[in-house]
C-alpha positions as CSV (number, residue, x, y, z in Angstrom):
1,M,0.0,0.0,0.0
2,K,1.2,3.5,-0.7
3,K,2.6,5.6,2.2
4,G,0.1,8.4,1.7
5,L,-2.8,6.0,1.9
6,L,-1.4,4.4,5.1
7,I,-1.1,7.8,6.7
8,L,-4.6,8.6,5.7
9,M,-5.8,5.3,7.3
10,V,-4.0,6.1,10.6
11,V,-5.4,9.7,10.7
12,A,-8.9,8.4,9.8
13,G,-8.6,5.8,12.6
14,M,-7.6,8.6,15.1
15,I,-10.5,10.8,14.0
16,I,-13.0,7.9,14.3
17,L,-11.7,6.9,17.7
18,L,-11.7,10.4,19.1
19,G,-15.0,11.2,17.5
20,G,-16.7,8.2,19.2
21,L,-15.1,9.0,22.6
22,L,-16.0,12.6,22.4
23,T,-19.6,11.9,21.3
24,Y,-20.2,10.0,24.5
25,G,-17.9,12.0,26.7
26,L,-19.2,15.5,25.8
27,G,-22.8,14.3,26.1
28,I,-23.7,14.8,22.4
29,N,-25.7,11.6,22.6
30,E,-28.1,13.5,24.8
31,I,-28.6,16.2,22.2
32,V,-28.9,13.8,19.3
33,P,-30.9,10.8,20.4
34,V,-29.0,7.6,20.0
35,P,-30.6,4.3,20.9
36,R,-27.4,2.7,22.4
37,P,-24.8,5.4,23.2
38,D,-22.5,2.8,24.8
39,L,-22.3,0.9,21.5
40,I,-21.1,4.1,19.8
41,V,-18.0,4.2,22.1
42,V,-17.3,0.5,21.7
43,G,-17.9,0.4,17.9
44,T,-15.9,3.5,17.0
45,S,-13.1,2.5,19.4
46,L,-12.8,-0.9,17.7
47,I,-12.9,0.6,14.2
48,G,-10.5,3.4,15.1
49,I,-8.0,1.2,16.9
50,S,-8.0,-1.4,14.1
51,L,-7.4,1.3,11.4
52,I,-4.6,2.8,13.5
53,V,-2.9,-0.5,14.2
54,S,-3.1,-1.8,10.7
55,G,-1.9,1.4,9.2
56,A,0.9,1.9,11.7
57,C,2.2,-1.6,11.4
58,D,2.6,-1.2,7.6
59,L,4.1,2.2,8.0
60,L,6.6,1.2,10.7
61,G,7.7,-2.1,9.1
62,K,11.1,-1.7,7.5
63,K,11.5,-3.5,4.2
64,T,14.9,-4.6,2.8
65,K,15.7,-4.2,-0.8
66,E,15.1,-8.0,-1.3
67,M,11.7,-7.7,0.3
68,Q,10.7,-4.9,-2.0
69,I,11.8,-6.8,-5.1
70,E,10.0,-9.9,-3.8
71,E,6.9,-7.9,-3.2
72,N,6.9,-6.5,-6.8
73,D,7.5,-9.9,-8.3
74,E,4.8,-10.8,-10.9
75,R,4.4,-14.3,-9.4
76,N,3.7,-13.0,-5.9
77,I,1.3,-10.4,-7.2
78,A,-0.6,-13.1,-9.1
79,L,-0.7,-15.3,-6.0
80,G,-1.9,-12.4,-3.9
81,N,-4.7,-11.7,-6.4
82,A,-5.7,-15.3,-6.5
83,A,-5.9,-15.4,-2.7
84,M,-8.0,-12.2,-2.6
85,A,-10.3,-13.7,-5.2
86,S,-10.9,-16.7,-3.1
87,G,-11.4,-14.6,0.0
88,F,-14.0,-12.5,-2.0
89,K,-15.9,-15.6,-2.9
90,V,-15.9,-17.0,0.6
91,M,-17.0,-13.6,2.0
92,N,-19.9,-13.5,-0.5
93,V,-21.1,-16.9,0.6
94,T,-20.7,-16.3,4.3
95,I,-22.5,-12.9,4.2
96,S,-25.3,-14.4,2.2
97,V,-25.7,-17.4,4.5
98,S,-25.4,-15.2,7.6
99,L,-28.0,-12.7,6.3
100,F,-30.4,-15.6,5.4
101,A,-30.0,-17.2,8.9
102,L,-30.4,-13.9,10.7
103,I,-33.5,-12.9,8.7
104,F,-35.3,-16.2,9.2
105,T,-34.4,-16.6,12.8
106,G,-35.9,-13.2,13.6
107,Y,-32.7,-11.5,14.7
108,M,-32.4,-9.1,11.8
109,T,-34.3,-5.8,11.7
110,V,-35.0,-3.7,8.6
111,V,-32.2,-1.1,8.8
112,P,-29.2,-3.5,9.3
113,C,-30.7,-5.9,6.7
114,F,-30.8,-3.2,4.0
115,T,-27.4,-1.9,5.1
116,I,-25.8,-5.3,4.7
117,I,-27.6,-5.9,1.4
118,G,-26.5,-2.5,0.1
119,A,-22.9,-3.2,1.1
120,F,-23.1,-6.6,-0.6
121,A,-24.5,-5.0,-3.7
122,I,-21.8,-2.3,-3.8
123,G,-19.1,-5.0,-3.6
124,Q,-20.7,-7.0,-6.4
125,L,-21.1,-3.9,-8.5
126,A,-17.5,-2.9,-8.0
127,F,-16.5,-6.5,-9.1
128,I,-18.6,-6.3,-12.2
129,V,-17.4,-2.8,-13.2
130,R,-13.7,-3.7,-12.6
131,L,-14.1,-7.0,-14.6
132,W,-15.7,-5.1,-17.4
133,H,-13.0,-2.5,-17.4
134,L,-10.2,-5.1,-17.4
135,H,-11.8,-7.0,-20.3
136,K,-12.1,-3.8,-22.2
137,T,-8.5,-2.6,-21.7
138,M,-6.8,-6.0,-22.1
């Protein structure tokens, strides 16, 4: 990943973490009604910390010249892309099965259901557009 993107990820993680803590700490949750203000702190803290840690680990990790050459090797890039493709397929199946199970057991409400379906649809649309673009250019 590029250094600028990693820095952006760390900064976004800090903003999300501090925003969630300040939302609850300053009492903004009393001005803007939130059903579960305690979940805002937990959720934003986890998201912020995970962004900070993953970005900082990549930023602080020193790569030798051999590691950089190995990372840019075409074979390793192809292997990484194949692994991501498999992960994408597994993620699609697990999200679909989980959504189905949660809906039919009564644990899923309308807003999270459509949020997950929307995120799933955006992922599928991005895949289709990227595939179409690659077929067109190659």
